[in-house]
N, C-alpha and C positions, 0 to 999 in steps of 0.2 A: 186893649190899645197897646200895652206893652209888648206882646208877642208880635204885633204887627211891627213895632219898632225894630225889635231884634231880627226879625227876618229881612227887614228893609236895609238895616246896616250890614247885615252878613251878606245879603244878595249883592249889594253895591260893591262889597270888597271882592266877593267871587267874581262878578263881572269885570272889575278892574284887573283881577289877576288872570282871567281868561284872556282879556285883551293883550295883557303882556306877554303871555305865552305865544300867543298868535303872532304878534309883531317880531318877537325874538326868533322864532321858527321861521317866519317868513324871510327875515335876514339871513339865517344860517342855511336855509334849504331852497329858498326861492319858491315862486307861486305854483310850480308845476303839480304838486300834490298836497293836500290838506294835512300836513303834518301836524299844525298847531291843534287842530280839532282833534286829530286821533291822539295825540298827547295829551290833551286836556281830558278827554273821555277816559282813557287808561288811567291817568293819575286819579282823577276825581273818583272813578268806581273803586280804585284801590282805597283811596281816602275815606270813601263812604263805608266799606267794608271794615276797615280798621277802627273808624270812629264809633260806629254802630256795635261792632263786637265789643269794644271798650265800655261803651255805655251800658252793654246788657250785663257785662261782667260786674261793672260798678253798681248796677241797680239804679241807675237815674235816668235822666232825660230832662223833660220840661224846657226850661229857658235855654240850656246849653244845645239841646238837640234842634231847637228852633233855630238859634244863632249859627250852628255850624252845618248842620245836616239840611235843613230847609233853606235856609239862608245863604251861607257862603257856598257850600257845595252845590245847591240849586242854582245860584248865580254862575257858578265856576262852569257847571255842566249839568244839564238836565238827564244827560246820559246815566250820571251815577244814580239818580232815582230809578230810572228804568232798570239799571243792573240790579239793584236792591230789590225792586219789585219782582224781578224774574228768580232771584234766589229764594225770596220768600215763598213764591209758588211753588219752586221746586221742593223746598223743605216741608211745606203744607200739604201738597198736592201731587208731587212727582212730575214727571217729564211732560205729560199731556197738557196740563194747564199752562206750564212754562213754554212750551213750544207754540201754543196757541197765542199766548200774549206776545212772545218775542216776534213770531212771524207774521201776526195780525198787525202789530205796530210797526214793525219795518216796512212791510208791504204796503199798508194803507197810509202811512206817513210819506212813503216816496210817492205813492200816487196822488196825495194830496197837494204835494208841491208841485207836481207836473200839471195837476188841473188848475192850481193858483197860477202858475205861470202861463197857461194857456189863457185864462181869463183875463190877467193882467195885459198880455199882448193884444188881445182883443179889445179890451176897454180903454187901454191908454196908448194906443198906436194911433 
């Protein structure tokens, strides 16, 4: 139960942070390009790399990893988890598994969005 609470708190704070970045970038750059999402994905991925690298050097994890990596960074951007998974595949298996994961995730996720939109237009029109 404690681990779920840590993830809940971290995820809520991360989502609020993501919203703040999106609002700020919308005011700064306008709605023509998703700058906020791009910034969140890049900053979140950098933060994930720094944090996990620090945890590995420190030899720890546990509650802090749940609060920050799974919770906060997961709420801030799921792209950071995608990036970490891709890096882990590269380090463990090389380019093939990483390319399959990245390409498959991006292509199938985009396809899923279009399928969802098409169904929604049909079901809710």
